[in-house]
Structure formats: structure tokens, C-alpha cells
C-alpha positions in Angstrom: 131.5 90.2 101.9 130.0 93.7 101.2 127.4 92.3 98.8 126.4 89.6 101.3 126.1 92.2 104.1 124.0 94.4 102.0 121.6 91.6 101.2 121.4 90.6 104.8 120.5 94.2 105.8 117.7 94.2 103.2 116.3 91.0 104.7 116.4 92.4 108.2 114.8 95.6 107.1 112.1 93.6 105.4 111.5 91.7 108.6 111.2 95.1 110.5 108.7 96.3 108.0 106.7 93.1 108.5 106.9 93.7 112.3 105.6 97.3 111.9 102.7 96.1 109.8 101.7 93.2 112.1 102.2 95.0 115.4 100.4 98.1 114.1 97.5 96.0 112.8 97.1 94.1 116.0 97.3 97.3 118.1 94.5 98.9 116.0 92.4 95.8 116.5 92.5 96.3 120.2 95.9 94.9 121.1 98.2 96.0 123.9 100.0 99.4 123.8 103.2 97.4 123.9 102.5 96.6 120.3 102.3 100.3 119.4 105.6 100.9 121.1 107.3 98.6 118.7 106.2 100.4 115.6 108.2 103.6 115.9 111.6 102.0 116.6 111.0 99.4 113.9 110.2 102.0 111.3 113.4 104.0 112.2 115.6 100.9 112.1 114.1 99.9 108.8 115.0 103.2 107.3 118.6 103.1 108.7 119.2 99.5 107.5 117.9 100.2 104.0 120.0 103.3 103.7 123.0 101.3 104.9 122.3 98.6 102.2 122.1 101.3 99.6 125.4 102.8 100.9 127.0 99.4 100.5 125.8 99.1 96.9 127.4 102.5 96.2 130.6 101.2 97.8 130.6 98.2 95.4 130.2 100.6 92.4 132.9 102.9 93.7 135.3 100.0 94.2 134.4 98.5 90.8 133.7 95.1 92.3 133.0 93.2 89.1 132.1 90.0 91.0 128.7 91.7 91.5 126.5 91.3 88.5 124.9 94.7 88.7 128.3 96.4 88.8 129.7 94.4 85.9 126.7 95.3 83.8 126.5 99.0 84.6 129.9 100.2 85.4 133.6 100.2 84.4 136.8 100.7 86.3 137.8 103.7 84.1 134.6 105.7 84.6 134.8 109.0 86.4 133.7 108.8 90.0 130.5 110.7 89.4 129.3 108.1 86.9 130.4 105.3 89.2 128.2 106.6 92.0 125.3 107.6 89.7 125.5 104.2 88.0 124.2 102.8 91.2 120.7 103.9 90.3 121.3 103.9 86.5 119.7 100.5 86.2 116.6 98.6 87.2 117.7 97.0 90.5 119.7 99.9 91.8 116.9 102.4 91.1 114.4 100.2 92.9 116.7 100.1 95.9 117.0 103.9 95.8 113.2 104.1 95.7 112.9 101.7 98.6 115.5 103.6 100.6 113.6 106.9 100.3 110.4 105.1 101.1 111.9 103.5 104.3 113.6 106.7 105.4 110.3 108.6 105.0 108.7 106.2 107.4 111.6 106.6 109.8 111.3 110.4 109.6 107.6 110.2 110.4 108.3 108.0 113.4 110.9 110.4 114.7 109.4 113.8 114.1 105.6 113.5 113.9 104.1 114.5 117.3 100.8 116.1 116.3 98.8 112.9 115.5 97.1 110.7 118.0 99.0 107.5 118.7 96.6 105.2 116.9 96.6 107.4 113.8 100.4 107.5 113.8 100.6 103.7 114.2 98.1 103.3 111.3 100.2 105.6 109.1 103.4 103.8 109.8 101.7 100.4 109.3 100.5 101.7 105.9 104.0 102.9 105.0 105.4 99.5 106.1 102.9 97.7 103.8 104.1 99.8 100.8 107.7 99.0 101.7 107.0 95.3 101.9 105.9 95.2 98.3 109.2 96.7 97.2 111.2 94.5 99.5 109.5 91.4 98.1 110.2 92.6 94.6 113.9 93.2 95.2 114.6 90.2 97.3 112.8 87.6 95.2 113.0 89.1 91.7 115.7 91.7 91.4 118.5 91.2 93.9 121.0 94.1 93.4 123.7 92.1 95.3 123.7 89.0 93.1 127.2 87.6 92.6 128.6 86.3 89.4 130.2 82.8 89.3 133.3 84.3 87.6 134.1 88.0 87.8 134.9 89.6 84.4 138.1 91.6 84.1 136.1 94.8 83.6 132.5 95.9 83.4 130.3 96.7 80.4 130.0 100.3 81.4 127.0 102.6 81.8 124.4 103.1 79.0 125.8 105.9 76.8 122.6 107.9 77.1 123.0 107.8 80.9 126.5 109.1 80.9 125.5 112.6 81.8 125.5 114.7 84.9 121.7 114.7 84.7 121.7 111.1 85.9 123.2 112.3 89.2 120.3 114.6 89.9 117.2 113.7 87.9 116.3 110.3 89.3 116.9 111.1 93.0 114.9 114.3 92.9 112.1 112.6 91.0 112.0 109.7 93.4 111.9 111.9 96.4 108.9 113.6 94.9 107.1 110.4 94.0 107.8 108.7 97.3 106.8 111.8 99.2 103.4 111.4 97.8 103.3 107.8 99.2 103.7 109.4 102.6 100.6 111.5 102.0 98.8 108.3 101.0 99.9 106.6 104.2 98.7 109.6 106.3 95.3 109.4 104.5 95.0 105.7 105.2 95.9 106.2 108.8 93.3 109.0 109.2 90.6 107.0 107.5 91.2 103.9 109.7 91.1 105.9 112.9 88.6 108.5 111.6 90.9 111.4 112.6 90.4 113.7 109.7 90.9 117.2 111.0 93.4 120.0 111.4 96.1 117.8 112.9 95.9 115.4 110.0 96.1 118.2 107.5 99.1 119.9 109.2 100.9 116.6 109.4 100.4 115.9 105.7 100.9 119.4 104.3 104.8 119.6 104.3 105.0 116.2 102.6 102.7 117.2 99.8 104.4 120.6 99.3 107.8 119.0 99.4 106.8 116.3 97.0 105.4 118.9 94.6 108.7 120.9 94.7 110.9 117.9 94.1 108.7 116.5 91.3 108.8 119.9 89.6 112.6 120.0 89.9 113.0 116.4 88.7 110.6 116.7 85.7 112.1 120.0 84.6 115.7 118.6 84.9 114.7 115.5 83.0 113.0 117.4 80.2 116.1 119.6 79.8 118.4 116.5 79.9 116.4 114.8 77.2 116.3 118.0 75.1 120.1 118.2 74.6 120.8 114.5 75.0 118.4 113.1 72.4 118.7 116.2 70.2 115.1 116.1 69.1 114.8 119.9 69.1 111.9 119.6 71.5 111.0 118.5 75.0 110.7 114.9 76.0 107.6 114.4 78.1 105.7 111.1 77.4 106.7 110.6 73.8 107.9 107.1 72.8 111.7 106.9 72.4 
């Protein structure tokens, strides 16, 4: 039931992203202000539902629900709790959902807290953010469903990749993703400003904290990842873009 609920929340969140994009586009093309009024709440709801879906995926890992394929392939009932939780994003599907959650929450935060931009610029920004989200929703829902059930649940899971069984997994991917996704917000602000031609001090002030925050998190994430690879792989050197 938890897996099915998580998948349903993702579908609803995807529909809300589509609503934000369509309503925002129609408003910018001369539509009613009622359309603009839909974009903010839809963006907030999208973020909340995506975060809830990710929370349900964590719950499946914590409960060691081996009927879910992702849990069976990337966890084990005997794992310490920290690795059960971190195992949620220690794989392809879970990491994409983590990325999508941060992306959706970023749009929701813009909708709640951004008051400096003109209404049309804000709507264009949120529509651009929704368009980015839709790409990831489509990828997850049609190609990499993290809530896929197995026909027969195994007695226990295969466990996490040995290289990932490190405390670094709990911190490196989330900080790195916050940094990367934060830059997508800067991109959406730029798209919104270009569409409405509001490139001025208000636009710069709105985008500045996202750029600085992203830079900080990327620095932390890359530094932590380099150190993690240094002692995990034992090369005697830093792991940047070298092939493994």
C-alpha cells in the first residue's frame, strides 16, 4: 500500500507540474489573471507531494519491504539504520527521486517566499521550473519507477553496494544535489526574466541567494566526495573525473 501511495503521489505531483506550466504559459500569452493565481499553489503542492513520495520511499527502506524491487536490490534487513536510509538514494531510481524532490521543493519555496519580482516574471519562473520537473517526472514514471513491486518478495535483500556502505553516502549526494538543483533555480529565474524582459536589480536580488547557496553546497559536496573517494578507493590521490 505504501508503494502504491508513493506512486500515486508522484502522478499527482506530475499533473500539478503540468498545470503550472500550462496555466503559466497561457497567462503569459495574455490569459486571465485567474490562471496566474493557480501557479503558486500548484508549485507548493507539487513540492509537498514529491517530498511525501520520497518520505514513503524512505519508509519502505526503513521497514525493509522486500516486495519493492528497489529495496530488495539495494538494502538488507540487517543493515544499520543509517545505511537503510542512505540506501534510498544509493541507486539510480532513488537518487533521481531525491533530485526531483529538491527540484520540486525549490519551486515551492520560490512560490512561497519570492515577493520582489513582478507577477508575470514570477509566473514565468515557476513555469520554467515546472517544465524542468516534468522531464524528471516523465523519466521516473515511464522509465525508472522507484515503487515497482516484485511478483514474489525475496526473503531478504541483496544489500547496498559495498563501496557505498560509508557515512559519506549519507551526506555527499544530498549536498551535491542541493547545489546542482539550486542552479536550476537560477536558470528558471533567468528564463522568467528573459521572457518578461525584467532584467534589473529585483531579478538580481531574487537570484543571488540561490546562486550563492548552490555554490556553497556544491563546494561542500565535491569536497566531501573527494575525501570519501580518497580513503574508500585507496588510490593515494583525489578522485575528481578520473575513470574508476
